[in-house]
N, C-alpha and C positions, 0 to 999 in steps of 0.2 A: 345664575346669570347665563343667558343663552349666547353662544359664540358662533359666528359665521366663519367657516373655513373655505376659502376659494382656491381655484387653480389646482385642484387635486388631480393626481394621476388617475386614469380610468380604472386601474386595478386596485385602487385604495379601498379598503373595507372599513366598516364602522369599528371593528375591533382594533384595527391599526390606529385609528384616531383616538380610541380609548387609551391605548398604550402610550401614545405620544403625549397626551394631556394628563396622564395619571401622575407624572412626576411633580405637577404643580398643585394637586389637590384632589379631592374626591369628585369623581365623575358621576353624575346622575343619569345621563343618557348620551348616546352618540349615534348619529345616523348619517349615511351618505345618500344623496338624492339620486334616484334613477328615473330615466325617461320611461313612461308607461308604454309607449308605442314600440320602442326598440329594445327596452330592457338594459340599455347601456347607462353607465354613470354620466350624470350631467356635469361633473367636474366640481361640485361643491357639496358641503355637508354642514352639519350643526353639532356642537358639543354643548351640553348643559352641565355647568359646574355648580357645586353646592354653595360656595361662598363668593362674595364679590371680590375680595382681596386676592383669592387664588386665581380667579378668572382674569383680573387685570394683570397679574403677574404672567399668566400664560400668554395673554395678548401681547404684552411688551416683549417677551422673550421669543415667541414663535412667529410673529409677523415678519414677512420677508425672509423666512428661513428655508433651507433646502430640505424637502421631505419626499422620499420615494421618487426622485428624479425631477421634481418640479419645485419652483420657488412658490411657496404658498402664501396666501393672504389671510391673516387672522384679524377679525374685527368683532366688535360687539354687534350682535344681530339686531336688526331693526324690526319693528312690528310690521307684519304683512299688511300691504295696502291693496289687496286683491279686489279689483273692481268687477270682475266677472261674477255673475250670480252662480251660486252653488246649485246642485240639482234640486234641492228643496225650495229654493227661491225662484226657480225658473217657472215660466208660465206653462199651464197645461198644454198638452199636445193639441194642435188644431186651433188654438185660440190666437187670433191676430193681435198684434200690439196696437195700443191706442195712441194715435198721433194728435189727438185733440179734435175739437169740433170742425166739421167741414162747412164751407160756405154753402148757402142754399143755392138752388139753380138760378142762374142769371146774375148772380152777384159776384163781383170780383173779390178775391181774398184781400184782407187788410195788409198782409205782408207776404212776400214771395220767398223769403229765406235769404241766405247769404251764399256767396260763391266761396270756393276754397281759400281765396285771399282775404275773406272777411268782409268784402264789399257787398252792398245790397245787390241782389240779383232780380231782374225782372225779365220775363220771357219776351221775345221779339214780337212786336205787334204789327210791323210792316212786313210784307212778303220779301223773301230773298230775291236779289236781282237774278234775272235769267241769263244763262250763258249765251254768247253769240253762236248761232247755228253754223257759221262758216268755219269755226274752229273746233267743232265736235269731231274728234278723231274716230269715234265709234261708228259713225254713219257711213254708208257705202257711197253716198253722193257728197261731193264737196269736201271740205275739211282740208287741213294742211297736209295730211298724208297723201292725198291724191295729187296735190300740186307737185310733190317731189317725184312722182312716178311718171309724169307727163314727159313726152319727148317733144322738145321745142325745135 
């Protein structure tokens, strides 16, 4: 059974995990996960034990226990649900993703998509209202900026 061990000290090694879990039964493998960019520990690891009974005993006794300066979390490891494609599944370099058929020229699409809130989104068909030129503070003539500078 594969066991997840969380909240590990950054200096914890796979050998230290092996020694910790060895008193509960035979250890098949142990590893601490490291960040590939920085090379530092990500603070969790996995221990694989040979029998289900030994692993349940280890989980019951070591969960929320003190190990190398931290209170560790020990649980049954869940199956990975990685949704990112691996390098083998990724599309070849230079190939654009397919978003489905495009409407032909002059036709409106059947749907416009959704907004972040999930509501249907349709682009604006009317032009935006123009700003009043008297309140444009970037022009050199008029605008409210010049009204403040006049001497009355």
